[in-house]
Structures are given as C-alpha cells and as structure tokens.
Biotite code that builds the C-alpha atoms (Angstrom):
import biotite.structure as struc

atoms = struc.array([
    struc.Atom([31.984, 24.562, 47.314], chain_id="A", res_id=1, res_name="MET", atom_name="CA", element="C"),
    struc.Atom([34.226, 27.592, 46.091], chain_id="A", res_id=2, res_name="ARG", atom_name="CA", element="C"),
    struc.Atom([36.691, 24.847, 44.008], chain_id="A", res_id=3, res_name="PHE", atom_name="CA", element="C"),
    struc.Atom([33.806, 23.532, 42.541], chain_id="A", res_id=4, res_name="LEU", atom_name="CA", element="C"),
    struc.Atom([31.880, 26.336, 41.403], chain_id="A", res_id=5, res_name="VAL", atom_name="CA", element="C"),
    struc.Atom([35.232, 27.436, 39.459], chain_id="A", res_id=6, res_name="VAL", atom_name="CA", element="C"),
    struc.Atom([35.379, 24.396, 37.791], chain_id="A", res_id=7, res_name="LEU", atom_name="CA", element="C"),
    struc.Atom([31.781, 23.947, 36.747], chain_id="A", res_id=8, res_name="ILE", atom_name="CA", element="C"),
    struc.Atom([32.491, 27.263, 35.739], chain_id="A", res_id=9, res_name="THR", atom_name="CA", element="C"),
    struc.Atom([35.147, 26.745, 33.005], chain_id="A", res_id=10, res_name="PHE", atom_name="CA", element="C"),
    struc.Atom([33.208, 23.312, 31.904], chain_id="A", res_id=11, res_name="CYS", atom_name="CA", element="C"),
    struc.Atom([30.081, 25.617, 31.399], chain_id="A", res_id=12, res_name="VAL", atom_name="CA", element="C"),
    struc.Atom([32.411, 28.579, 29.863], chain_id="A", res_id=13, res_name="MET", atom_name="CA", element="C"),
    struc.Atom([34.685, 26.550, 27.093], chain_id="A", res_id=14, res_name="SER", atom_name="CA", element="C"),
    struc.Atom([31.706, 25.404, 25.481], chain_id="A", res_id=15, res_name="SER", atom_name="CA", element="C"),
    struc.Atom([29.104, 27.765, 25.709], chain_id="A", res_id=16, res_name="SER", atom_name="CA", element="C"),
    struc.Atom([28.210, 30.621, 23.770], chain_id="A", res_id=17, res_name="TYR", atom_name="CA", element="C"),
    struc.Atom([24.862, 33.219, 24.045], chain_id="A", res_id=18, res_name="ALA", atom_name="CA", element="C"),
    struc.Atom([21.050, 32.018, 23.850], chain_id="A", res_id=19, res_name="ALA", atom_name="CA", element="C"),
    struc.Atom([17.989, 33.298, 23.686], chain_id="A", res_id=20, res_name="THR", atom_name="CA", element="C"),
    struc.Atom([15.089, 31.584, 26.161], chain_id="A", res_id=21, res_name="LEU", atom_name="CA", element="C"),
    struc.Atom([11.719, 33.500, 25.573], chain_id="A", res_id=22, res_name="THR", atom_name="CA", element="C"),
    struc.Atom([8.281, 32.166, 27.699], chain_id="A", res_id=23, res_name="ALA", atom_name="CA", element="C"),
    struc.Atom([5.082, 31.823, 24.972], chain_id="A", res_id=24, res_name="GLU", atom_name="CA", element="C"),
    struc.Atom([1.950, 33.292, 25.562], chain_id="A", res_id=25, res_name="ARG", atom_name="CA", element="C"),
    struc.Atom([0.574, 32.698, 29.336], chain_id="A", res_id=26, res_name="ASN", atom_name="CA", element="C"),
    struc.Atom([3.814, 31.388, 30.371], chain_id="A", res_id=27, res_name="VAL", atom_name="CA", element="C"),
    struc.Atom([6.476, 32.699, 33.133], chain_id="A", res_id=28, res_name="GLU", atom_name="CA", element="C"),
    struc.Atom([9.688, 31.599, 33.923], chain_id="A", res_id=29, res_name="ILE", atom_name="CA", element="C"),
    struc.Atom([10.306, 31.965, 37.608], chain_id="A", res_id=30, res_name="LEU", atom_name="CA", element="C"),
    struc.Atom([13.451, 30.961, 37.901], chain_id="A", res_id=31, res_name="ALA", atom_name="CA", element="C"),
    struc.Atom([16.989, 29.496, 35.715], chain_id="A", res_id=32, res_name="VAL", atom_name="CA", element="C"),
    struc.Atom([19.541, 27.480, 37.263], chain_id="A", res_id=33, res_name="ASP", atom_name="CA", element="C"),
    struc.Atom([18.300, 27.840, 40.560], chain_id="A", res_id=34, res_name="GLY", atom_name="CA", element="C"),
    struc.Atom([18.017, 31.704, 40.081], chain_id="A", res_id=35, res_name="GLN", atom_name="CA", element="C"),
    struc.Atom([14.503, 33.623, 40.666], chain_id="A", res_id=36, res_name="LYS", atom_name="CA", element="C"),
    struc.Atom([13.807, 35.554, 36.963], chain_id="A", res_id=37, res_name="TYR", atom_name="CA", element="C"),
    struc.Atom([11.216, 38.248, 36.956], chain_id="A", res_id=38, res_name="SER", atom_name="CA", element="C"),
    struc.Atom([9.541, 38.414, 34.335], chain_id="A", res_id=39, res_name="ASN", atom_name="CA", element="C"),
    struc.Atom([5.763, 39.175, 33.323], chain_id="A", res_id=40, res_name="GLN", atom_name="CA", element="C"),
    struc.Atom([3.328, 36.953, 31.665], chain_id="A", res_id=41, res_name="ILE", atom_name="CA", element="C"),
    struc.Atom([3.574, 38.248, 28.014], chain_id="A", res_id=42, res_name="LEU", atom_name="CA", element="C"),
    struc.Atom([6.715, 39.906, 28.291], chain_id="A", res_id=43, res_name="ASP", atom_name="CA", element="C"),
    struc.Atom([8.221, 39.690, 24.691], chain_id="A", res_id=44, res_name="THR", atom_name="CA", element="C"),
    struc.Atom([11.848, 40.969, 26.312], chain_id="A", res_id=45, res_name="SER", atom_name="CA", element="C"),
    struc.Atom([14.713, 37.356, 26.064], chain_id="A", res_id=46, res_name="ASP", atom_name="CA", element="C"),
    struc.Atom([16.286, 35.827, 28.356], chain_id="A", res_id=47, res_name="PHE", atom_name="CA", element="C"),
    struc.Atom([20.180, 35.753, 27.421], chain_id="A", res_id=48, res_name="THR", atom_name="CA", element="C"),
    struc.Atom([22.282, 32.385, 28.705], chain_id="A", res_id=49, res_name="LEU", atom_name="CA", element="C"),
    struc.Atom([24.860, 30.410, 27.774], chain_id="A", res_id=50, res_name="PRO", atom_name="CA", element="C"),
    struc.Atom([23.801, 28.178, 25.567], chain_id="A", res_id=51, res_name="LYS", atom_name="CA", element="C"),
    struc.Atom([23.762, 24.169, 27.199], chain_id="A", res_id=52, res_name="GLY", atom_name="CA", element="C"),
    struc.Atom([21.961, 22.369, 29.720], chain_id="A", res_id=53, res_name="GLN", atom_name="CA", element="C"),
    struc.Atom([19.781, 24.509, 32.017], chain_id="A", res_id=54, res_name="HIS", atom_name="CA", element="C"),
    struc.Atom([17.069, 23.559, 34.723], chain_id="A", res_id=55, res_name="GLN", atom_name="CA", element="C"),
    struc.Atom([14.212, 26.222, 34.617], chain_id="A", res_id=56, res_name="ILE", atom_name="CA", element="C"),
    struc.Atom([10.659, 26.694, 36.331], chain_id="A", res_id=57, res_name="VAL", atom_name="CA", element="C"),
    struc.Atom([7.827, 28.028, 34.494], chain_id="A", res_id=58, res_name="VAL", atom_name="CA", element="C"),
    struc.Atom([4.134, 28.148, 35.437], chain_id="A", res_id=59, res_name="ARG", atom_name="CA", element="C"),
    struc.Atom([1.275, 28.150, 33.272], chain_id="A", res_id=60, res_name="TYR", atom_name="CA", element="C"),
    struc.Atom([-1.206, 31.612, 34.101], chain_id="A", res_id=61, res_name="SER", atom_name="CA", element="C"),
    struc.Atom([-4.513, 32.616, 32.052], chain_id="A", res_id=62, res_name="ASN", atom_name="CA", element="C"),
    struc.Atom([-7.116, 34.834, 32.646], chain_id="A", res_id=63, res_name="SER", atom_name="CA", element="C"),
    struc.Atom([-10.572, 33.877, 31.467], chain_id="A", res_id=64, res_name="PHE", atom_name="CA", element="C"),
    struc.Atom([-13.319, 37.186, 31.615], chain_id="A", res_id=65, res_name="PRO", atom_name="CA", element="C"),
    struc.Atom([-15.996, 35.266, 32.638], chain_id="A", res_id=66, res_name="LYS", atom_name="CA", element="C"),
    struc.Atom([-13.931, 33.157, 35.071], chain_id="A", res_id=67, res_name="ASP", atom_name="CA", element="C"),
    struc.Atom([-10.721, 34.156, 36.418], chain_id="A", res_id=68, res_name="GLY", atom_name="CA", element="C"),
    struc.Atom([-7.226, 33.889, 36.653], chain_id="A", res_id=69, res_name="MET", atom_name="CA", element="C"),
    struc.Atom([-6.225, 30.235, 36.970], chain_id="A", res_id=70, res_name="LEU", atom_name="CA", element="C"),
    struc.Atom([-2.327, 29.128, 37.824], chain_id="A", res_id=71, res_name="THR", atom_name="CA", element="C"),
    struc.Atom([-0.426, 26.239, 37.871], chain_id="A", res_id=72, res_name="SER", atom_name="CA", element="C"),
    struc.Atom([2.181, 24.884, 40.115], chain_id="A", res_id=73, res_name="LYS", atom_name="CA", element="C"),
    struc.Atom([5.175, 25.909, 39.184], chain_id="A", res_id=74, res_name="PRO", atom_name="CA", element="C"),
    struc.Atom([7.322, 22.943, 37.093], chain_id="A", res_id=75, res_name="TYR", atom_name="CA", element="C"),
    struc.Atom([10.721, 22.312, 37.296], chain_id="A", res_id=76, res_name="ILE", atom_name="CA", element="C"),
    struc.Atom([12.724, 20.640, 33.834], chain_id="A", res_id=77, res_name="PHE", atom_name="CA", element="C"),
    struc.Atom([16.273, 20.615, 32.299], chain_id="A", res_id=78, res_name="ASN", atom_name="CA", element="C"),
    struc.Atom([16.280, 22.335, 29.063], chain_id="A", res_id=79, res_name="ILE", atom_name="CA", element="C"),
    struc.Atom([18.329, 22.519, 25.731], chain_id="A", res_id=80, res_name="GLN", atom_name="CA", element="C"),
    struc.Atom([19.349, 26.023, 24.924], chain_id="A", res_id=81, res_name="ALA", atom_name="CA", element="C"),
    struc.Atom([20.468, 26.960, 21.616], chain_id="A", res_id=82, res_name="ASP", atom_name="CA", element="C"),
    struc.Atom([20.787, 30.425, 19.953], chain_id="A", res_id=83, res_name="ASN", atom_name="CA", element="C"),
    struc.Atom([16.547, 31.298, 19.797], chain_id="A", res_id=84, res_name="ASN", atom_name="CA", element="C"),
    struc.Atom([15.075, 28.969, 22.101], chain_id="A", res_id=85, res_name="THR", atom_name="CA", element="C"),
    struc.Atom([10.945, 29.307, 23.264], chain_id="A", res_id=86, res_name="THR", atom_name="CA", element="C"),
    struc.Atom([9.142, 27.534, 25.965], chain_id="A", res_id=87, res_name="ILE", atom_name="CA", element="C"),
    struc.Atom([5.311, 27.094, 25.678], chain_id="A", res_id=88, res_name="ALA", atom_name="CA", element="C"),
    struc.Atom([2.558, 24.837, 26.795], chain_id="A", res_id=89, res_name="ALA", atom_name="CA", element="C"),
    struc.Atom([1.804, 22.159, 23.740], chain_id="A", res_id=90, res_name="VAL", atom_name="CA", element="C"),
    struc.Atom([-2.404, 23.009, 24.685], chain_id="A", res_id=91, res_name="GLU", atom_name="CA", element="C"),
    struc.Atom([-4.107, 25.848, 23.480], chain_id="A", res_id=92, res_name="ILE", atom_name="CA", element="C"),
    struc.Atom([-6.947, 26.123, 26.328], chain_id="A", res_id=93, res_name="PHE", atom_name="CA", element="C"),
    struc.Atom([-9.770, 27.987, 25.305], chain_id="A", res_id=94, res_name="ASN", atom_name="CA", element="C"),
    struc.Atom([-11.980, 27.547, 27.880], chain_id="A", res_id=95, res_name="SER", atom_name="CA", element="C"),
    struc.Atom([-11.713, 27.972, 32.330], chain_id="A", res_id=96, res_name="TYR", atom_name="CA", element="C"),
    struc.Atom([-13.352, 24.710, 32.691], chain_id="A", res_id=97, res_name="GLU", atom_name="CA", element="C"),
    struc.Atom([-10.499, 22.985, 30.242], chain_id="A", res_id=98, res_name="GLN", atom_name="CA", element="C"),
    struc.Atom([-7.166, 24.876, 30.974], chain_id="A", res_id=99, res_name="ALA", atom_name="CA", element="C"),
    struc.Atom([-8.510, 23.534, 34.604], chain_id="A", res_id=100, res_name="LYS", atom_name="CA", element="C"),
    struc.Atom([-8.729, 19.896, 34.150], chain_id="A", res_id=101, res_name="LYS", atom_name="CA", element="C"),
    struc.Atom([-5.261, 20.132, 32.455], chain_id="A", res_id=102, res_name="ALA", atom_name="CA", element="C"),
    struc.Atom([-3.733, 21.695, 35.570], chain_id="A", res_id=103, res_name="LEU", atom_name="CA", element="C"),
    struc.Atom([-5.439, 19.237, 37.639], chain_id="A", res_id=104, res_name="GLU", atom_name="CA", element="C"),
    struc.Atom([-3.809, 16.591, 35.504], chain_id="A", res_id=105, res_name="THR", atom_name="CA", element="C"),
    struc.Atom([-0.340, 17.851, 34.623], chain_id="A", res_id=106, res_name="GLY", atom_name="CA", element="C"),
    struc.Atom([0.913, 20.353, 31.283], chain_id="A", res_id=107, res_name="ILE", atom_name="CA", element="C"),
    struc.Atom([3.087, 19.267, 28.753], chain_id="A", res_id=108, res_name="THR", atom_name="CA", element="C"),
    struc.Atom([5.556, 21.339, 27.969], chain_id="A", res_id=109, res_name="TRP", atom_name="CA", element="C"),
    struc.Atom([7.458, 22.228, 24.150], chain_id="A", res_id=110, res_name="ARG", atom_name="CA", element="C"),
    struc.Atom([10.735, 23.532, 24.165], chain_id="A", res_id=111, res_name="VAL", atom_name="CA", element="C"),
    struc.Atom([11.944, 24.283, 21.022], chain_id="A", res_id=112, res_name="THR", atom_name="CA", element="C"),
    struc.Atom([14.514, 25.524, 19.301], chain_id="A", res_id=113, res_name="ASN", atom_name="CA", element="C"),
    struc.Atom([16.697, 25.731, 15.842], chain_id="A", res_id=114, res_name="GLN", atom_name="CA", element="C"),
    struc.Atom([17.552, 21.965, 15.976], chain_id="A", res_id=115, res_name="ASN", atom_name="CA", element="C"),
    struc.Atom([14.549, 20.173, 17.875], chain_id="A", res_id=116, res_name="ASN", atom_name="CA", element="C"),
    struc.Atom([11.100, 20.769, 19.468], chain_id="A", res_id=117, res_name="SER", atom_name="CA", element="C"),
    struc.Atom([11.005, 18.228, 22.125], chain_id="A", res_id=118, res_name="VAL", atom_name="CA", element="C"),
    struc.Atom([7.568, 17.712, 24.588], chain_id="A", res_id=119, res_name="MET", atom_name="CA", element="C"),
    struc.Atom([8.178, 17.370, 28.400], chain_id="A", res_id=120, res_name="ILE", atom_name="CA", element="C"),
    struc.Atom([5.595, 15.602, 29.650], chain_id="A", res_id=121, res_name="LYS", atom_name="CA", element="C"),
    struc.Atom([5.564, 14.409, 33.863], chain_id="A", res_id=122, res_name="ASP", atom_name="CA", element="C"),
    struc.Atom([7.807, 17.290, 34.614], chain_id="A", res_id=123, res_name="ALA", atom_name="CA", element="C"),
    struc.Atom([8.347, 17.417, 38.233], chain_id="A", res_id=124, res_name="ASP", atom_name="CA", element="C"),
    struc.Atom([5.937, 20.334, 40.313], chain_id="A", res_id=125, res_name="ILE", atom_name="CA", element="C"),
    struc.Atom([7.694, 22.422, 43.047], chain_id="A", res_id=126, res_name="LEU", atom_name="CA", element="C"),
    struc.Atom([5.673, 21.717, 46.314], chain_id="A", res_id=127, res_name="SER", atom_name="CA", element="C"),
    struc.Atom([5.106, 24.786, 48.800], chain_id="A", res_id=128, res_name="GLY", atom_name="CA", element="C"),
    struc.Atom([2.956, 25.351, 52.271], chain_id="A", res_id=129, res_name="GLU", atom_name="CA", element="C"),
    struc.Atom([1.446, 28.816, 53.857], chain_id="A", res_id=130, res_name="GLY", atom_name="CA", element="C"),
    struc.Atom([0.523, 31.845, 52.370], chain_id="A", res_id=131, res_name="PHE", atom_name="CA", element="C"),
    struc.Atom([2.897, 32.162, 49.642], chain_id="A", res_id=132, res_name="LEU", atom_name="CA", element="C"),
    struc.Atom([3.946, 28.972, 49.189], chain_id="A", res_id=133, res_name="PRO", atom_name="CA", element="C"),
    struc.Atom([6.516, 29.851, 46.351], chain_id="A", res_id=134, res_name="TYR", atom_name="CA", element="C"),
    struc.Atom([7.364, 33.353, 46.974], chain_id="A", res_id=135, res_name="HIS", atom_name="CA", element="C"),
    struc.Atom([10.865, 32.135, 47.989], chain_id="A", res_id=136, res_name="ASP", atom_name="CA", element="C"),
    struc.Atom([11.131, 29.878, 44.879], chain_id="A", res_id=137, res_name="ILE", atom_name="CA", element="C"),
    struc.Atom([15.194, 29.782, 44.957], chain_id="A", res_id=138, res_name="GLU", atom_name="CA", element="C"),
    struc.Atom([14.786, 28.303, 48.828], chain_id="A", res_id=139, res_name="LYS", atom_name="CA", element="C"),
    struc.Atom([12.330, 25.402, 46.793], chain_id="A", res_id=140, res_name="LEU", atom_name="CA", element="C"),
    struc.Atom([14.229, 25.233, 44.327], chain_id="A", res_id=141, res_name="ILE", atom_name="CA", element="C"),
    struc.Atom([17.341, 24.448, 46.903], chain_id="A", res_id=142, res_name="ALA", atom_name="CA", element="C"),
    struc.Atom([15.475, 21.766, 48.297], chain_id="A", res_id=143, res_name="LYS", atom_name="CA", element="C"),
    struc.Atom([14.535, 20.097, 45.386], chain_id="A", res_id=144, res_name="TYR", atom_name="CA", element="C"),
    struc.Atom([18.187, 19.841, 44.354], chain_id="A", res_id=145, res_name="ASN", atom_name="CA", element="C"),
    struc.Atom([18.854, 18.702, 47.654], chain_id="A", res_id=146, res_name="LYS", atom_name="CA", element="C"),
    struc.Atom([16.344, 15.893, 47.875], chain_id="A", res_id=147, res_name="ASP", atom_name="CA", element="C"),
    struc.Atom([16.494, 14.892, 44.186], chain_id="A", res_id=148, res_name="GLU", atom_name="CA", element="C"),
    struc.Atom([21.009, 15.020, 45.130], chain_id="A", res_id=149, res_name="GLY", atom_name="CA", element="C"),
    struc.Atom([20.854, 17.128, 41.984], chain_id="A", res_id=150, res_name="ILE", atom_name="CA", element="C"),
    struc.Atom([24.192, 19.527, 41.812], chain_id="A", res_id=151, res_name="ILE", atom_name="CA", element="C"),
    struc.Atom([22.832, 22.423, 40.953], chain_id="A", res_id=152, res_name="SER", atom_name="CA", element="C"),
    struc.Atom([25.371, 25.718, 39.822], chain_id="A", res_id=153, res_name="SER", atom_name="CA", element="C"),
    struc.Atom([23.747, 29.720, 39.435], chain_id="A", res_id=154, res_name="SER", atom_name="CA", element="C"),
    struc.Atom([23.810, 31.468, 36.195], chain_id="A", res_id=155, res_name="THR", atom_name="CA", element="C"),
    struc.Atom([27.169, 31.540, 33.830], chain_id="A", res_id=156, res_name="ALA", atom_name="CA", element="C"),
    struc.Atom([27.229, 34.976, 34.736], chain_id="A", res_id=157, res_name="ASP", atom_name="CA", element="C"),
    struc.Atom([27.729, 33.853, 38.361], chain_id="A", res_id=158, res_name="ASN", atom_name="CA", element="C"),
    struc.Atom([29.487, 31.285, 38.237], chain_id="A", res_id=159, res_name="LEU", atom_name="CA", element="C"),
    struc.Atom([32.622, 33.729, 35.951], chain_id="A", res_id=160, res_name="ALA", atom_name="CA", element="C"),
    struc.Atom([32.262, 36.237, 38.353], chain_id="A", res_id=161, res_name="ILE", atom_name="CA", element="C"),
    struc.Atom([32.731, 33.774, 40.948], chain_id="A", res_id=162, res_name="THR", atom_name="CA", element="C"),
    struc.Atom([36.178, 32.268, 39.158], chain_id="A", res_id=163, res_name="ALA", atom_name="CA", element="C"),
    struc.Atom([37.494, 36.199, 38.401], chain_id="A", res_id=164, res_name="GLN", atom_name="CA", element="C"),
    struc.Atom([37.684, 36.476, 42.228], chain_id="A", res_id=165, res_name="GLY", atom_name="CA", element="C"),
    struc.Atom([39.811, 33.238, 42.342], chain_id="A", res_id=166, res_name="GLU", atom_name="CA", element="C"),
    struc.Atom([43.757, 32.785, 42.834], chain_id="A", res_id=167, res_name="SER", atom_name="CA", element="C"),
    struc.Atom([44.881, 34.838, 40.145], chain_id="A", res_id=168, res_name="SER", atom_name="CA", element="C"),
    struc.Atom([47.456, 32.105, 40.254], chain_id="A", res_id=169, res_name="ASP", atom_name="CA", element="C"),
    struc.Atom([44.986, 30.398, 37.584], chain_id="A", res_id=170, res_name="TYR", atom_name="CA", element="C"),
    struc.Atom([44.335, 33.427, 35.330], chain_id="A", res_id=171, res_name="SER", atom_name="CA", element="C"),
    struc.Atom([48.057, 32.652, 33.135], chain_id="A", res_id=172, res_name="ASN", atom_name="CA", element="C"),
    struc.Atom([46.997, 29.049, 32.684], chain_id="A", res_id=173, res_name="SER", atom_name="CA", element="C"),
    struc.Atom([45.749, 27.237, 29.532], chain_id="A", res_id=174, res_name="ALA", atom_name="CA", element="C"),
    struc.Atom([41.947, 26.298, 30.417], chain_id="A", res_id=175, res_name="PRO", atom_name="CA", element="C"),
    struc.Atom([42.842, 22.578, 31.020], chain_id="A", res_id=176, res_name="ILE", atom_name="CA", element="C"),
    struc.Atom([45.825, 23.721, 32.920], chain_id="A", res_id=177, res_name="GLU", atom_name="CA", element="C"),
    struc.Atom([43.800, 25.551, 35.224], chain_id="A", res_id=178, res_name="GLN", atom_name="CA", element="C"),
    struc.Atom([41.102, 23.073, 35.258], chain_id="A", res_id=179, res_name="LEU", atom_name="CA", element="C"),
    struc.Atom([44.029, 20.466, 36.417], chain_id="A", res_id=180, res_name="ILE", atom_name="CA", element="C"),
    struc.Atom([45.242, 23.203, 39.421], chain_id="A", res_id=181, res_name="LYS", atom_name="CA", element="C"),
    struc.Atom([41.823, 23.583, 40.601], chain_id="A", res_id=182, res_name="VAL", atom_name="CA", element="C"),
    struc.Atom([40.696, 20.284, 40.962], chain_id="A", res_id=183, res_name="TYR", atom_name="CA", element="C"),
    struc.Atom([44.165, 19.258, 42.582], chain_id="A", res_id=184, res_name="ASN", atom_name="CA", element="C"),
    struc.Atom([43.731, 22.335, 45.329], chain_id="A", res_id=185, res_name="SER", atom_name="CA", element="C"),
    struc.Atom([39.907, 21.091, 46.167], chain_id="A", res_id=186, res_name="ALA", atom_name="CA", element="C"),
    struc.Atom([39.071, 18.638, 49.158], chain_id="A", res_id=187, res_name="SER", atom_name="CA", element="C"),
    struc.Atom([37.993, 15.073, 48.749], chain_id="A", res_id=188, res_name="LYS", atom_name="CA", element="C"),
    struc.Atom([34.127, 16.414, 49.013], chain_id="A", res_id=189, res_name="ALA", atom_name="CA", element="C"),
    struc.Atom([34.083, 18.502, 46.112], chain_id="A", res_id=190, res_name="ASP", atom_name="CA", element="C"),
    struc.Atom([36.059, 16.479, 44.279], chain_id="A", res_id=191, res_name="LYS", atom_name="CA", element="C"),
    struc.Atom([33.575, 13.706, 44.778], chain_id="A", res_id=192, res_name="LYS", atom_name="CA", element="C"),
    struc.Atom([30.788, 16.563, 44.191], chain_id="A", res_id=193, res_name="ALA", atom_name="CA", element="C"),
    struc.Atom([32.664, 17.781, 40.680], chain_id="A", res_id=194, res_name="PHE", atom_name="CA", element="C"),
    struc.Atom([32.936, 14.150, 39.313], chain_id="A", res_id=195, res_name="ARG", atom_name="CA", element="C"),
    struc.Atom([29.070, 13.125, 40.108], chain_id="A", res_id=196, res_name="ILE", atom_name="CA", element="C"),
    struc.Atom([28.577, 16.032, 38.073], chain_id="A", res_id=197, res_name="TRP", atom_name="CA", element="C"),
    struc.Atom([30.340, 15.132, 35.202], chain_id="A", res_id=198, res_name="LEU", atom_name="CA", element="C"),
    struc.Atom([28.716, 12.361, 34.988], chain_id="A", res_id=199, res_name="ILE", atom_name="CA", element="C"),
    struc.Atom([25.396, 13.383, 34.955], chain_id="A", res_id=200, res_name="GLU", atom_name="CA", element="C"),
    struc.Atom([26.611, 15.488, 31.995], chain_id="A", res_id=201, res_name="GLN", atom_name="CA", element="C"),
    struc.Atom([27.151, 12.684, 29.761], chain_id="A", res_id=202, res_name="ASP", atom_name="CA", element="C"),
    struc.Atom([24.183, 10.646, 30.829], chain_id="A", res_id=203, res_name="MET", atom_name="CA", element="C"),
    struc.Atom([21.686, 13.683, 29.845], chain_id="A", res_id=204, res_name="LYS", atom_name="CA", element="C"),
])
C-alpha cells in the first residue's frame, strides 16, 4: 500500500498547485480526502489544497430564532478545486419548515470556481449509528469508500510526506523515472489497485 500512496502522490503533485476551498453561509466542511477538517459555521478562513479532484464531506446547519437548530446529515461527493472554489447550498431557506422539508428530500449543492459552476444533486449521504453517529467521520468515510470500491488517498500534504519518506533511490530521478521504479517495485495487488485508480481518474 505504501507504494500505491507514492504512485498517487506523483500523479497528484505533477499537476497540482494551491487552490482555496471556502464554505459559504450555513455550510460546514467536515472532511477533505478522507481527513477530518475542523472548521466552524460562518468561519471565513479558507482551506488550501492542491488543484484537482477532491472528495469532500459537507453538511448544512442553520439556527432559526423561534424554532431552533436544523442540521443535515453529512453529504459526500467529489469536486474540482481550481483557484478560489466555494461550496454552497443552492436554496436559501427562509423558514424552519422550508429547511426541514429540504433536509428530508435532499439538498442540492453548488460548487463554483473561476471556470464553472456545478450543481450536485442526489449526492450520497453518510450513515452513522449511536448517540454521536458522525463523531468518527473518518471511519464513516473509509467504510463508504470501501463499500463503493473507491480508492481514496489522504490530503496532498500527507501524500507528499509519505513520498518524501521513501528511499532516496527515487529522489535523484526524473518524476517519470521515479514513477516507473515505484510501480515496478509494487506488489501485484498494489499495481492492480493503482490501475483501477488511474481508470477512475480518466472517467471523471
């Protein structure tokens, strides 16, 4: 698996530069690429990540003065991060009943960057159990990815750290040569998993 992580690292790093991800009002980012992301509702700070495809988990939360708080279940889907990218709920809910109905039927999300604006309908919802069903969001994401057959890497920073920790045999080679060396050294299972991952990237 270590070899697979390194291979994915080279693919990500070869075409990735910094992009910013921002959640608009009443939207909370819970996780990015399988890693828990701690932020607050209405927080204006940006989350920096490499440009490209990322798996994110978000939820809608809003407090209505007379009726109380409404919070959706976590939604999981892929986005294309490019420069300044924002995530928002398409509808603006002006009343508790309106928001409650939307949470029952499903929220449509909008992902916007300088190149386009994408509507995401029927995004999958993570299911949890117990008193705090979404406390271990990373575990839920891992289970979801396993059930769906998704090969999910962690954030690019973590991947880069893993790659840098590999043998120095790779450090003095050109990127394509490094990639070939790592691939040839990988197990049959890791090679197969990596080929599946490449096909999935081509299909996006």
